[in-house]
C-alpha positions as CSV (number, residue, x, y, z in Angstrom):
1,M,81.7,77.0,97.2
2,G,84.2,74.8,94.6
3,A,87.6,75.7,93.6
4,W,87.8,78.1,90.3
5,E,90.6,77.8,87.2
6,A,92.9,80.7,86.5
7,T,95.4,80.5,84.3
8,V,98.7,83.1,84.4
9,E,100.6,83.8,81.5
10,R,103.5,86.4,80.3
11,E,102.2,88.9,78.7
12,G,104.6,91.6,77.6
13,R,106.8,92.8,81.2
14,V,103.5,91.7,83.0
15,W,101.5,88.4,83.6
16,R,98.1,88.1,82.8
17,V,95.9,86.4,84.9
18,S,92.1,85.5,83.5
19,V,89.5,83.6,85.5
20,P,87.8,82.0,81.6
21,A,85.1,80.8,83.2
22,L,84.0,84.3,84.8
23,G,85.2,85.9,81.2
24,I,87.3,88.3,83.8
25,S,91.5,89.5,84.1
26,D,93.8,91.4,85.5
27,Q,97.2,92.7,85.4
28,V,100.7,91.8,88.2
29,A,103.8,92.3,87.2
30,R,105.4,89.0,88.7
31,L,104.0,86.0,89.0
32,G,104.4,85.5,92.1
33,E,101.2,87.3,93.3
34,A,98.8,85.5,90.3
35,D,96.9,83.4,93.2
36,V,96.1,86.3,94.7
37,C,94.9,88.6,91.6
38,A,93.3,85.4,91.0
39,R,90.8,85.1,94.3
40,E,90.6,88.6,94.5
41,L,88.9,88.1,90.8
42,V,86.6,85.8,91.5
43,A,85.5,87.3,95.0
44,G,84.6,90.5,93.1
45,A,82.6,89.2,90.5
46,E,80.9,86.8,92.9
47,G,80.9,89.2,96.4
48,V,81.9,86.8,98.5
49,P,85.5,87.6,100.6
50,A,88.5,86.6,99.3
51,E,89.3,84.6,101.7
52,R,86.4,81.8,100.7
53,V,87.3,81.4,97.6
54,E,89.9,79.0,96.1
55,V,91.5,78.9,93.0
56,R,94.0,77.0,91.3
57,V,96.0,79.1,89.3
58,R,97.7,77.3,86.0
59,P,101.1,79.3,84.7
60,L,100.6,78.6,80.8
61,A,104.4,78.5,79.3
62,D,105.8,79.8,75.7
63,P,104.3,76.4,73.8
64,G,107.1,77.2,71.2
65,V,109.4,76.6,75.2
66,L,107.8,73.5,75.8
67,A,108.4,72.1,72.2
68,G,111.5,72.5,72.4
69,L,112.1,70.8,76.2
70,A,109.9,68.2,74.9
71,E,112.2,67.5,72.0
72,A,115.6,67.8,74.3
73,D,113.8,64.8,76.4
74,A,113.0,62.3,73.5
75,I,116.9,63.5,72.6
76,A,117.6,62.8,76.1
77,A,116.0,59.7,76.1
78,E,116.9,58.5,72.9
79,A,121.1,59.1,73.8
80,A,119.9,56.7,76.9
81,A,118.8,54.2,74.5
82,L,122.0,54.2,72.8
83,V,124.3,54.5,76.0
84,E,122.6,51.0,76.9
85,R,122.9,49.6,73.6
86,S,126.4,50.0,73.2
87,A,126.9,48.6,76.8
88,R,125.8,45.9,76.0
89,M,127.5,45.8,72.4
90,R,130.7,46.7,74.1
91,A,130.5,43.7,76.5
92,G,129.0,41.5,73.6
93,I,132.5,42.1,72.1
94,V,134.7,40.9,75.4
95,R,132.7,38.6,76.2
96,S,133.1,36.7,72.7
97,Y,136.5,37.6,72.3
98,V,137.8,36.1,75.9
99,E,135.5,33.1,75.3
100,E,136.7,32.2,71.1
101,Q,140.5,33.2,72.1
102,H,140.3,31.4,75.5
103,L,142.4,34.7,76.6
104,T,142.6,34.8,80.1
105,Y,141.6,38.3,81.9
106,R,145.0,39.6,82.4
107,E,145.0,38.9,78.8
108,A,142.4,40.0,77.1
109,A,142.9,44.0,79.6
110,R,146.6,44.1,77.9
111,L,145.2,43.0,74.3
112,L,142.7,45.7,74.8
113,G,143.9,48.4,76.8
114,I,141.7,48.1,79.7
115,S,141.4,47.2,83.5
116,M,141.7,43.2,84.1
117,S,138.8,44.1,86.6
118,R,137.3,46.4,83.1
119,V,137.6,43.3,81.6
120,Q,135.7,40.6,84.1
121,Q,132.9,43.5,84.8
122,L,132.0,43.1,80.8
123,V,132.3,39.3,80.5
124,T,130.3,38.8,83.8
125,G,128.3,41.3,83.2
126,R,128.6,42.9,87.1
């Protein structure tokens, strides 16, 4: 016997467990009870012991929450790209300044108000 597919989603203060292929559903108080409930639903409908039933339960989250999280992830990716762009830009500016003005790292550090080791990192890319 193959695995059955079931879904579970919040419905008020309870969880609705559904087995769409059989058109049956039930409620449980806790999400952790959904697997057993789904297995028992299929077993009862098919007339087999619950131990012989394999069910994959897929929780269905609120679409609005999922959309919000996807938007937050997209913003985080944009922010990471901007941080990377900023770092490349900063390094290029410091490297050009040091080279064009023929500055030592010590001189550049003093002029820019950053450490000499930071100037070296920006100039050499290390």
